[in-house]
Backbone as a ProteinNet text record, in pm:
[ID]
protein_1_A
[PRIMARY]
NGMKALLILDIQNDFTGPAARMPVDPQQAAQMIAHLNSIINRTGNETEVIYIGNEFPAWDPGNLFRRFAAIRGSAGAKQDERLVRKGDCYFSKKSSSAFSNPSLDA
[TERTIARY]
-2760.6	-2717.7	-2643.8	-2627.3	-2563.4	-2411.6	-2351.9	-2206.4	-2155.6	-2044.3	-1980.7	-1851.6	-1804.6	-1677.9	-1592.7	-1465	-1366.1	-1282.2	-1283	-1207.1	-1075.2	-965.6	-831.9	-779	-762.1	-726.6	-584.7	-513.8	-390.3	-274.8	-267.4	-152.8	-49.4	19.1	108.3	249.3	346	486.3	517.3	457.2	487.7	427	351.1	294.1	343	351.2	383.7	518.1	580	704.3	827.9	941.9	1064.7	1119.9	1089.4	1136.1	1020	921.4	799.3	828.7	756.6	767	680.7	572.4	484.4	462.1	565	560.2	473.1	409.9	350.7	458.8	440.8	537.6	562	687.1	714.6	660.5	671.1	619.4	467.5	401.3	255.8	213.6	289.6	257.3	267.4	373.7	392	278.3	239	129.1	-2.8	-26.6	-149.9	-157.4	-47.6	-46.3	-65.9	-6.2	-25.2	-172.2	-237.1	-379.7	-465.1	-434.2	-508.5	-492.5	-370.7	-346.7	-427.6	-436.3	-515.8	-662.8	-713.8	-853.8	-874.7	-783.5	-794.3	-793.4	-703.7	-692.3	-816.4	-893.2	-1014.4	-1138.1	-1128	-1245.6	-1275.8	-1402	-1445.2	-1480.1	-1533.8	-1570.4	-1683.6	-1758.9	-1870.6	-1824.6	-1694.6	-1640.7	-1539.9	-1566.3	-1474.1	-1374.5	-1246	-1143.9	-1109.6	-1127.3	-1107.1	-994.4	-893.7	-778.9	-795.4	-770.3	-787.1	-660.8	-608.8	-486.3	-488.9	-416.4	-398.6	-308.3	-345	-261.5	-279.6	-190.5	-202.6	-132	-191.7	-125.8	5	105.4	236.1	227.4	133.9	123.6	38.3	-17.2	-106.5	-28.9	-69.1	1.3	1.4	-96.8	-102.7	13.4	85.7	201.3	306.6	314.4	409.9	381.7	255.7	216.8	222.8	216.6	220.8	361.1	460.6	599.2	613.4	528.9	529.4	507.4	424	390.6	281.3	288.3	184.4	153.3	255.9	239.1	204.6	101.6	57.6	176.1	189.4	295.2	425.8	436.9	561.1	564.7	684.5	700	628.3	624.1	558.1	407.7	348.2	203.4	163.1	258.2	227.3	188.3	106.7	66.5	189.6	190.9	299.3	305.3	421.2	433.6	407.9	406.7	376.2	227.5	146.2	1.4	-40	-120.6	-171.8	-264.2	-248	-335.7	-432.4	-558.6	-663.2	-745	-719.6	-784.5	-710.4	-765.7	-698.7	-791.3	-884	-978.8	-912.4	-877.5	-807.2	-871.9	-883.6	-934.3	-840	-810.8	-729	-820.2	-762.1	-834.6	-733.4	-782.9	-694.4	-748.7	-837.6	-884.8	-905.6	-941.9	-951.8	-1062.7	-1167.6	-1279.1	-1253.8	-1266.2	-1253.3	-1360.5	-1474.8	-1585.9	-1571.2	-1455.7	-1430.7	-1406.3	-1374.5	-1363.9	-1500.2	-1576	-1711.5	-1717.4	-1608.2	-1606	-1624	-1580.1	-1594.3	-1741.7	-1818.2	-1960.7	-2033.3	-1994.2	-2056.1	-2024.3
957.3	1057.4	998.8	865.9	800.6	799.9	855.8	858.7	719.7	680.5	553.2	581.1	478.9	492.8	369	391.2	284.7	295.6	191.9	192.5	118.6	185.7	127.7	111.7	-12.2	-38.8	-90.5	-32.2	-86.2	-102.7	-18.4	-22.4	74.1	24	105	47.1	133.5	94	-27.1	-38.4	-149.9	-283.3	-282	-405.3	-432.5	-329.1	-347.4	-288.1	-210.9	-142.5	-230.3	-183.4	-262.5	-285.4	-199.9	-216.6	-250.8	-323.5	-354.4	-434.2	-401.5	-475.5	-602	-599.5	-716.1	-733.2	-775.5	-771.4	-879.6	-839.6	-936.8	-965.4	-1068	-1103	-981.4	-937.6	-817.3	-822.7	-937.7	-949.7	-936.7	-1000.9	-989.6	-847.2	-780.8	-642	-552.4	-569.9	-488.1	-511.9	-637.7	-669.4	-611.2	-624.1	-572.5	-420.8	-351	-205.5	-165.5	-238	-208.8	-224.3	-329.8	-350.5	-240.4	-206.1	-98.6	32.9	62.9	186.7	189.5	76.6	68.5	97.9	40.6	64	210.2	264.3	404.2	496.5	470.4	555.5	549.1	441.4	428	485.8	525.4	580.6	718.8	745.5	876.5	967.3	1082.2	1180.8	1134.2	1032.6	984.8	886.9	856.5	763.6	834.7	834.2	890.5	780.4	808.3	713.4	747.8	649.5	669.3	577.3	636.4	561.8	542.8	420.9	386.9	315.6	355	292.4	268.2	165.4	137.1	243	289.3	379.8	340.1	253.7	201.9	293.6	314.2	395	327.7	406.3	352.6	265	293	221.2	94	60.7	-54.6	-185.2	-269.4	-396.2	-487.8	-473.1	-553.7	-529.3	-420.1	-390.6	-500.9	-569.1	-679	-786.8	-814.2	-917.1	-866.5	-736.3	-675.3	-629.3	-665	-626	-473.9	-403	-256.3	-193.2	-256.8	-205.8	-100.5	-4	98.9	176.4	215.4	298.7	440.5	499	634	730.3	800.5	898.3	842.7	711.4	652	647.5	631	617.3	491.9	388.6	264.2	276.2	373.1	392.8	470.6	533.6	612.5	521	574.5	501.3	470.8	353.6	315.2	417.9	474.1	581.8	534.9	405.4	354.5	362.3	380.2	385.2	520.1	517.5	640.1	709	838.8	917.1	996.3	978.5	1054.3	1122	1247.2	1318.8	1295.9	1351.2	1340.7	1287.3	1203.8	1147	1028.4	1048.1	946.1	932.5	807.9	778.4	679.2	702	607.9	512.5	399.8	302.7	235.9	179.2	106.9	-31.4	-81.1	-218.8	-269.3	-394.2	-452	-389	-340.5	-282.7	-136.6	-105.4	34	120.8	62	138.6	156.8	114.7	143.6	293.3	362.9	509	564	621.6	668.1	777.9	846.1	948.9	890	767.9	703.9	684.7	638.1	614.9	744.9	852.4	981.9	1027.9
81.8	-11.4	-130.7	-133.5	-246.1	-241.1	-136	-123.7	-86.5	-144.9	-113.6	-39.1	33.3	104.8	81.2	65.5	57.6	183.2	267.1	391.8	370.8	397.9	386.6	528.9	573	711.9	729.1	824.5	880.9	782.1	680.9	589.7	648	749.4	831.2	831.1	854.8	851.2	937.9	1054.5	1143.7	1097.9	991.1	936.6	794.1	712.5	570.9	531.1	616.6	583.2	597.6	546.8	550.7	691.8	786	924	1017.2	966	1041.2	1167.6	1273.9	1400.2	1397.5	1322.2	1303.2	1152.5	1080.7	934.7	871.5	763.4	672.3	568.3	488.9	386.6	296	279	200.1	57.1	-7.3	-143.9	-145.8	-50.2	-42.8	-8.2	79.2	114.3	-8.2	-86.4	-207	-306.1	-324.9	-416.6	-365.5	-236.2	-178.1	-195.3	-167.3	-180.6	-326.7	-419.2	-561.9	-601	-551.8	-581	-517.7	-392.4	-325.9	-400.9	-444.6	-519.2	-648	-713.8	-836.6	-807.7	-700.1	-661.9	-623.6	-542.4	-499.9	-621.3	-714.6	-833.9	-922.5	-913.2	-995	-928.4	-801.8	-734.9	-790.7	-805.4	-852.9	-737.1	-769.7	-668	-578	-622.4	-540.8	-432.2	-429.4	-330	-241	-112.6	-13.2	25.4	15.2	59	203.5	290.3	433.9	479.7	539	588.7	739.4	784.4	925.9	971.4	1086.7	1135.6	1284.3	1323.7	1465.4	1526.5	1643.9	1722.7	1868.4	1913.9	2049.2	2148.8	2267.3	2370.6	2413.8	2445.2	2483.9	2609.2	2697.2	2824.7	2815.2	2700.5	2683.9	2703.5	2800.1	2822.7	2699.4	2611.9	2490.1	2396.4	2418	2333.3	2340.5	2454.4	2467.3	2363.1	2337.1	2241	2097.6	2080.3	1946.9	1910	1990.9	1967.3	1957.3	2033.6	2039.4	1901.7	1822.8	1689.1	1698	1607.6	1589	1717	1787.5	1906.6	1860	1919.7	1883.2	1878.1	1766.1	1749	1694.9	1680.3	1632.3	1479.8	1425.2	1279.3	1229.6	1311	1272.3	1259.9	1328.7	1321.2	1196	1129.1	1009	893.6	804.3	684.7	599.5	537.8	448.3	335.1	310.2	211.3	68.4	43.4	-90.6	-122.1	-20.2	-36.8	-94.2	-200.2	-260.5	-160.7	-148	-61	-147	-122.3	-190.4	-81.4	-60.5	48.6	178.2	285	414.5	522.8	482.9	578.1	649.4	777.3	855.3	992.3	1035.4	1169.7	1236	1361.8	1438.4	1513.8	1550.4	1632.9	1725.1	1833.6	1924.8	1958.3	1870.9	1880.6	1737.9	1723.6	1589.1	1504.7	1566	1492.4	1456.1	1329	1285.1	1349.1	1379.7	1438.1	1589	1644.8	1786.6	1804.9	1695.7	1699.4	1661.3	1756.3	1727.7	1619.8	1596.3	1492.5	1352.6	1333	1202.3	1168.6	1264	1241.3	1207.6	1274.4	1248.6	1107.7
[MASK]
++++++++++++++++++++++++++++++++++++++++++++++++++++++++++++++++++++++++++++++++++++++++++++++++++++++++++

């Protein structure tokens, strides 16, 4: 149908925010978010902006290695508020692949 999609992955408080549990470099995070915002702002109506975030179950043993980052329902799992929101298309995932959520493919 000619529709394009821009996938924005894992720009979440526990990775890019000031109180991140698994932080990336704050300066690099700010620059990355600024670049993403510029790209998002330039997308037209023919491009769907899709936000994807990690939401790990609280009981997942892997949380020990992730420093309990991005636990489903936590403030850390929320999208970084500096990120421009265009629409409300959001999909959660609990593995590295965004397509682990079958709803995304649909």
